Wavefront OBJ file of the C-alpha trace (Angstrom):
o trace
v -105.463 -5.611 -175.050
v -102.650 -7.317 -176.919
v -104.148 -6.126 -180.196
v -104.190 -2.507 -178.984
v -100.517 -2.716 -177.979
v -99.588 -4.064 -181.407
v -101.275 -1.130 -183.174
v -99.481 1.341 -180.934
v -96.094 -0.241 -181.700
v -96.762 -0.100 -185.441
v -97.662 3.585 -185.272
v -94.572 4.327 -183.179
v -92.335 2.491 -185.653
v -93.908 4.401 -188.542
v -93.206 7.690 -186.841
v -89.668 6.614 -185.955
v -88.566 5.536 -189.430
v -90.542 7.963 -191.694
v -88.565 11.015 -193.056
v -89.264 14.277 -191.261
v -91.483 16.870 -193.096
v -90.776 20.644 -192.605
v -92.852 23.668 -193.750
v -90.982 26.727 -195.089
v -90.994 29.731 -192.797
v -90.841 32.492 -195.444
v -91.511 32.639 -199.174
v -88.692 33.379 -201.632
v -89.024 35.233 -204.956
v -86.323 35.017 -207.594
v -85.725 36.806 -210.917
v -85.400 33.711 -213.092
v -85.050 35.503 -216.417
v -85.652 38.721 -218.334
v -86.177 39.688 -221.977
v -85.926 42.887 -224.037
v -87.741 43.738 -227.236
v -84.582 45.112 -228.906
v -80.968 44.298 -228.203
v -78.917 46.284 -228.643
v -81.317 49.163 -228.193
v -81.124 51.921 -230.786
v -80.980 55.566 -229.692
v -84.375 57.191 -230.040
v -86.247 53.890 -229.691
v -88.383 52.705 -226.752
v -87.780 49.117 -225.681
v -89.841 46.741 -223.549
v -88.069 45.122 -220.606
v -89.950 42.138 -219.153
v -88.864 40.668 -215.829
v -89.791 37.028 -215.179
v -90.125 36.464 -211.410
v -91.213 33.258 -209.644
v -92.064 32.192 -206.089
v -89.683 29.353 -205.275
v -91.345 27.892 -202.127
v -94.115 25.429 -202.974
v -95.924 25.824 -199.645
v -95.573 29.551 -199.087
v -96.885 32.549 -201.067
v -95.418 36.034 -201.146
v -97.822 38.846 -200.402
v -97.840 42.479 -201.488
v -95.073 42.066 -204.091
v -93.466 45.309 -205.359
v -90.896 45.454 -208.195
v -88.964 48.709 -208.587
v -86.642 49.570 -211.514
v -83.724 52.044 -211.374
v -82.236 52.957 -214.775
v -79.212 55.118 -215.681
v -78.957 57.604 -218.540
v -79.584 57.185 -221.477
v -82.622 55.151 -220.361
v -85.762 56.495 -218.775
v -88.984 54.852 -217.602
v -92.309 55.576 -219.207
v -94.860 55.614 -216.391
v -94.224 54.445 -212.828
v -90.899 52.927 -211.860
v -92.675 50.464 -209.481
v -95.240 47.747 -210.234
v -97.293 45.767 -207.677
v -98.853 42.319 -207.279
v -101.112 41.182 -204.415
v -99.505 37.749 -204.114
v -97.288 35.318 -205.997
v -97.367 31.575 -205.318
v -95.379 28.636 -206.625
v -98.428 27.154 -208.316
v -99.294 30.372 -210.171
v -98.841 30.448 -213.975
v -95.420 31.693 -215.073
v -96.958 34.717 -216.737
v -98.312 35.975 -213.417
v -94.745 36.834 -212.359
v -94.054 38.928 -215.477
v -93.454 42.649 -214.974
v -93.025 44.789 -218.113
v -91.470 48.268 -218.209
v -91.196 50.586 -221.231
v -87.755 52.200 -221.441
v -87.218 55.036 -223.940
v -83.599 55.489 -225.089
v -82.328 59.047 -225.474
v -81.678 60.239 -229.021
v -78.128 61.242 -228.052
v -77.263 57.940 -226.396
v -73.839 56.490 -227.082
v -73.270 52.799 -227.617
v -72.215 50.690 -224.646
v -73.400 48.534 -221.745
v -75.549 50.082 -219.003
v -76.552 48.529 -215.668
v -80.202 48.508 -214.592
v -81.096 47.737 -210.940
v -84.136 45.664 -209.916
v -85.382 45.778 -206.302
v -88.098 43.276 -205.319
v -89.876 43.549 -201.958
v -92.647 41.353 -200.527
v -94.230 40.334 -197.172
v -95.403 37.316 -195.207
v -97.071 37.514 -191.826
v -95.873 41.117 -191.380
v -92.285 40.113 -192.234
v -90.746 42.255 -194.958
v -88.397 40.543 -197.409
v -86.375 41.810 -200.401
v -84.235 40.729 -203.361
v -81.878 42.751 -205.538
v -80.649 42.131 -209.082
v -78.547 43.933 -211.678
v -79.197 43.660 -215.428
v -76.904 44.648 -218.308
v -78.681 46.378 -221.186
v -76.927 47.142 -224.467
v -77.205 50.338 -226.514
v -76.042 49.962 -230.085
v -75.915 52.228 -233.101
v -73.334 53.227 -235.655
v -71.166 56.257 -236.407
v -72.584 58.935 -238.693
v -70.734 61.992 -239.934
v -71.420 65.494 -241.136
v -68.746 67.949 -242.235
v -68.556 71.719 -242.610
v -65.955 74.325 -243.520
v -65.478 76.298 -240.301
v -62.801 78.724 -241.505
v -60.963 79.929 -244.575
v -57.900 82.173 -244.422
v -58.218 84.373 -246.381
v -61.978 84.367 -246.782
v -61.860 85.655 -250.371
v -59.689 83.640 -252.743
v -58.364 85.115 -255.982
v -56.228 83.607 -258.757
v -52.688 83.227 -257.437
v -53.782 83.031 -253.782
v -53.040 80.300 -251.241
v -55.573 79.626 -248.483
v -55.952 77.536 -245.335
v -59.302 75.721 -245.276
v -60.384 74.041 -242.011
v -63.020 71.284 -242.150
v -64.777 69.997 -238.991
v -66.023 66.391 -238.959
v -68.924 65.869 -236.530
v -69.810 62.328 -235.433
v -73.578 62.506 -234.976
v -73.863 58.750 -234.436
v -73.919 56.765 -231.215
v -70.682 54.883 -231.786
v -67.094 56.122 -231.720
v -64.553 55.351 -234.444
v -60.843 54.632 -234.452
v -58.011 55.402 -236.882
v -59.888 58.242 -238.574
v -57.991 59.758 -241.512
v -59.008 62.767 -243.613
v -57.888 63.609 -247.136
v -58.706 66.150 -249.848
v -58.335 66.596 -253.595
v -59.736 68.911 -256.237
v -59.922 69.686 -259.915
v -58.912 73.220 -260.806
v -57.569 74.384 -257.479
v -54.476 72.678 -256.066
v -54.345 70.875 -252.716
v -50.786 71.051 -251.383
v -49.062 67.707 -250.815
v -48.086 68.681 -247.300
v -51.126 67.857 -245.195
v -53.178 66.384 -248.026
v -53.720 63.305 -245.806
v -54.127 63.834 -242.048
v -54.515 61.375 -239.146
v -57.340 62.333 -236.785
v -57.272 59.231 -234.552
v -60.347 58.517 -232.401
v -63.578 60.445 -232.890
v -65.991 59.851 -230.026
v -69.735 59.505 -230.447
v -71.176 63.059 -230.565
v -67.577 64.295 -230.820
v -65.707 66.091 -233.582
v -62.234 66.542 -235.069
v -60.794 69.129 -237.479
v -58.433 68.978 -240.419
v -56.798 71.963 -242.139
v -55.852 71.790 -245.820
v -53.711 74.244 -247.793
v -55.090 75.011 -251.229
v -53.838 77.238 -254.029
v -55.640 78.894 -256.919
v -53.220 78.979 -259.894
v -52.493 82.452 -261.210
v -54.002 81.639 -264.604
v -57.150 80.059 -263.123
v -60.415 81.491 -264.361
v -62.816 82.930 -261.832
v -65.547 80.481 -260.848
v -66.555 77.813 -258.343
v -64.388 74.722 -257.932
v -65.165 71.523 -255.987
v -63.035 70.531 -253.007
v -63.607 66.831 -252.319
v -62.921 65.689 -248.760
v -63.110 62.074 -247.589
v -62.984 60.517 -244.119
v -61.846 56.911 -243.588
v -62.284 55.167 -240.223
v -62.652 51.882 -238.366
v -65.927 51.390 -236.464
v -66.320 49.689 -233.074
v -67.348 46.456 -234.779
v -63.966 46.488 -236.583
v -65.500 47.236 -239.953
v -63.939 49.918 -242.155
v -66.037 52.853 -243.278
v -65.628 55.884 -245.493
v -67.699 58.976 -246.167
v -67.207 61.688 -248.802
v -68.080 65.381 -248.780
v -67.853 68.069 -251.468
v -67.460 71.778 -250.801
v -67.583 74.591 -253.328
v -64.585 76.911 -253.316
v -65.331 80.236 -255.054
v -62.404 81.855 -256.854
v -63.254 85.503 -257.360
v -62.421 87.545 -260.468
v -59.472 89.882 -260.253
v -57.408 92.080 -262.511
v -53.976 90.744 -263.484
v -51.272 92.563 -265.393
v -48.507 92.010 -267.872
v -46.074 94.574 -269.226
v -44.157 94.697 -272.466
v -41.813 97.008 -274.348
v -43.161 97.680 -277.860
v -39.705 98.058 -279.439
v -36.246 99.461 -279.068
v -33.224 98.924 -276.865
v -31.234 101.209 -274.591
v -27.517 101.845 -274.466
v -25.328 101.862 -271.342
v -25.260 105.349 -269.887
v -28.284 106.426 -271.926
v -31.207 108.387 -270.483
v -34.400 108.646 -272.489
v -38.164 108.280 -272.475
v -39.447 104.711 -272.864
v -43.007 103.645 -273.680
v -44.218 100.581 -271.732
v -47.490 98.791 -272.515
v -49.520 97.654 -269.453
v -52.258 95.099 -270.207
v -55.031 93.775 -267.936
v -54.930 89.994 -268.469
v -57.311 89.267 -265.595
v -61.063 88.771 -265.434
v -62.148 92.005 -263.752
v -61.820 95.718 -264.418
v -59.092 97.616 -262.557
v -59.899 101.137 -261.398
v -57.808 104.004 -260.012
v -54.658 102.313 -261.272
v -51.327 103.693 -260.028
v -48.170 102.414 -261.717
v -44.545 103.023 -260.821
v -41.322 101.360 -261.897
v -39.617 99.028 -259.462
v -35.956 100.134 -259.471
v -33.687 97.257 -260.477
v -30.070 97.507 -261.571
v -29.014 98.676 -264.151
v -32.085 100.906 -264.498
v -33.222 103.891 -262.490
v -36.034 106.439 -262.743
v -37.176 109.521 -260.937
v -39.957 107.542 -259.192
v -42.728 109.126 -261.224
v -46.174 107.529 -260.755
v -48.476 107.088 -263.744
v -52.267 107.002 -263.349
v -54.973 105.159 -265.281
v -58.632 105.715 -264.480
v -59.751 102.307 -265.680
v -58.257 99.254 -267.360
v -60.779 96.645 -268.473
v -59.994 92.953 -269.019
v -57.967 92.602 -272.225
v -57.311 96.332 -272.484
v -53.764 97.767 -272.720
v -52.400 101.295 -272.345
v -48.964 102.786 -272.925
v -47.107 104.494 -270.107
v -44.065 106.726 -270.689
v -41.158 106.813 -268.238
v -37.736 108.493 -268.288
v -35.260 105.657 -267.730
v -31.542 105.951 -267.107
v -29.243 103.022 -267.881
v -26.126 102.563 -265.797
v -22.931 102.989 -267.803
v -21.727 99.550 -266.606
v -24.840 97.761 -267.839
v -24.235 94.516 -269.742
v -25.880 93.805 -273.043
v -28.971 91.614 -273.214
v -32.483 91.592 -271.781
v -32.412 93.118 -268.312
v -35.314 92.539 -265.905
v -37.519 95.487 -265.047
v -40.789 95.551 -263.119
v -43.879 97.633 -262.584
v -45.652 97.965 -259.232
v -49.417 98.332 -259.712
v -51.884 99.527 -257.065
v -55.550 99.438 -258.031
v -59.123 98.992 -256.867
v -61.812 96.523 -257.843
v -65.208 97.796 -259.055
v -66.413 97.143 -255.492
v -63.738 99.489 -254.088
v -61.465 96.812 -252.616
v -57.774 97.712 -252.826
v -55.194 95.385 -254.365
v -51.529 95.428 -255.329
v -49.903 93.596 -258.193
v -46.780 93.556 -260.295
v -45.706 93.002 -263.871
v -42.138 92.136 -264.837
v -40.674 92.396 -268.337
v -37.314 92.468 -270.066
v -35.851 95.756 -271.246
v -33.064 95.100 -273.774
v -29.698 96.779 -273.448
v -27.089 96.668 -276.230
v -23.580 97.981 -276.647
v -23.099 100.832 -279.128
v -21.664 100.202 -282.640
v -18.430 101.768 -283.877
v -20.379 104.395 -285.791
v -22.435 105.196 -282.687
v -19.274 105.431 -280.626
v -17.834 107.797 -283.216
v -20.973 109.909 -283.166
v -20.881 110.025 -279.396
v -17.281 111.290 -279.437
v -17.224 113.438 -282.626
v -16.707 116.603 -280.640
v -13.645 115.145 -278.977
v -12.272 114.033 -282.320
v -12.990 117.455 -283.778
v -11.111 119.204 -280.985
v -8.234 116.777 -281.316
v -8.126 117.484 -285.061
v -8.035 121.241 -284.534
v -5.214 120.844 -282.039
v -3.247 118.694 -284.451
v -3.855 121.236 -287.259
v -2.599 124.106 -285.088
v 0.543 122.184 -284.212
v 1.220 121.387 -287.848
v 0.700 124.991 -288.954
v 3.010 126.281 -286.267
v 5.682 123.838 -287.282
v 5.347 124.866 -290.888
v 5.644 128.548 -290.010
v 8.686 127.849 -287.925
v 10.596 126.453 -290.908
v 12.045 129.387 -293.010
v 14.213 129.100 -296.225
v 18.045 129.360 -295.689
v 19.593 132.843 -296.326
v 16.397 134.741 -295.898
l 1 2 3 4 5 6 7 8 9 10 11 12 13 14 15 16 17 18 19 20 21 22 23 24 25 26 27 28 29 30 31 32 33 34 35 36 37 38 39 40 41 42 43 44 45 46 47 48 49 50 51 52 53 54 55 56 57 58 59 60 61 62 63 64 65 66 67 68 69 70 71 72 73 74 75 76 77 78 79 80 81 82 83 84 85 86 87 88 89 90 91 92 93 94 95 96 97 98 99 100 101 102 103 104 105 106 107 108 109 110 111 112 113 114 115 116 117 118 119 120 121 122 123 124 125 126 127 128 129 130 131 132 133 134 135 136 137 138 139 140 141 142 143 144 145 146 147 148 149 150 151 152 153 154 155 156 157 158 159 160 161 162 163 164 165 166 167 168 169 170 171 172 173 174 175 176 177 178 179 180 181 182 183 184 185 186 187 188 189 190 191 192 193 194 195 196 197 198 199 200 201 202 203 204 205 206 207 208 209 210 211 212 213 214 215 216 217 218 219 220 221 222 223 224 225 226 227 228 229 230 231 232 233 234 235 236 237 238 239 240 241 242 243 244 245 246 247 248 249 250 251 252 253 254 255 256 257 258 259 260 261 262 263 264 265 266 267 268 269 270 271 272 273 274 275 276 277 278 279 280 281 282 283 284 285 286 287 288 289 290 291 292 293 294 295 296 297 298 299 300 301 302 303 304 305 306 307 308 309 310 311 312 313 314 315 316 317 318 319 320 321 322 323 324 325 326 327 328 329 330 331 332 333 334 335 336 337 338 339 340 341 342 343 344 345 346 347 348 349 350 351 352 353 354 355 356 357 358 359 360 361 362 363 364 365 366 367 368 369 370 371 372 373 374 375 376 377 378 379 380 381 382 383 384 385 386 387 388 389 390 391 392 393 394 395 396 397 398 399 400
């Protein structure tokens, strides 16, 4: 009996001083890690997102596990957005808690960080449990540019013309740029200093900016196609500097140009006479239906007569006769005179041009002055002769 009491006391003491043991009521699943096949993800690619989940309670398994993924644009999910597992226990291999989703990235995605939501639900003894997590996925990429001439004013450029050329820079890449700066230069045509370099600032991914350059085709420029080189400098999101160059062809169309000259001779102040003026086509295209009139400039004047030429080919010259009157107060020397020329191209397009030249004026010589006033001198001489004769007749000898 004593022995039985001793055993009972030992068992009681063991129960009294041993640490208590508790069983978990519910299982718990945690997202312990995740991995992606490509980070940052490139637009147009499809990446694999693997979620690593684990049951954290050693004595309790989670039943009917469901993992649902919610993704924002530019991601999408290939296949179902929810994957299932019958049960997940603490002792299970780590790979059993792996859930892999394929996420295509849109071709037009822009670089940045996007949040993906993970919702995990599971059960135990008809009790529903859930966990929520948020993942940050990166979309990378780089800027990429195309450029195009979107307007030219005027559309057709001829020697001597100035034009406004607008170039649009399109960022087709997935990353924006900062401090964008556009510039232009050329060989043959002239890019005006004002606006040759232009600040465009930020150009967003899939965005665009425009720059307008003023160009000029020199008057003596031959017709042809001339390169306009345009470059774009920028700073990318990773702080690296980039540059891209573009070349556009600027056609300079042929056109008739004119110069005028006086073959010989000079006019006198107050003189009015017919003058022959040579008009030459110095351009690169035939001029048709040519109408020429003198631009009235002091000290010259005309009756406004228009002269007509059916055709004037490049390098060809024709003489035009005009009656020109010189003002009597004209000074000696080469005096500027101009021709106004209206004409058509062989294609029927109407143009206007001009041709200035110097028409010399000189003062008359003494002989020419005498010739101009001989009649006055003759009359004066006759008058003097009459007076003398009368005086002689009036003197009679004394005593007669």
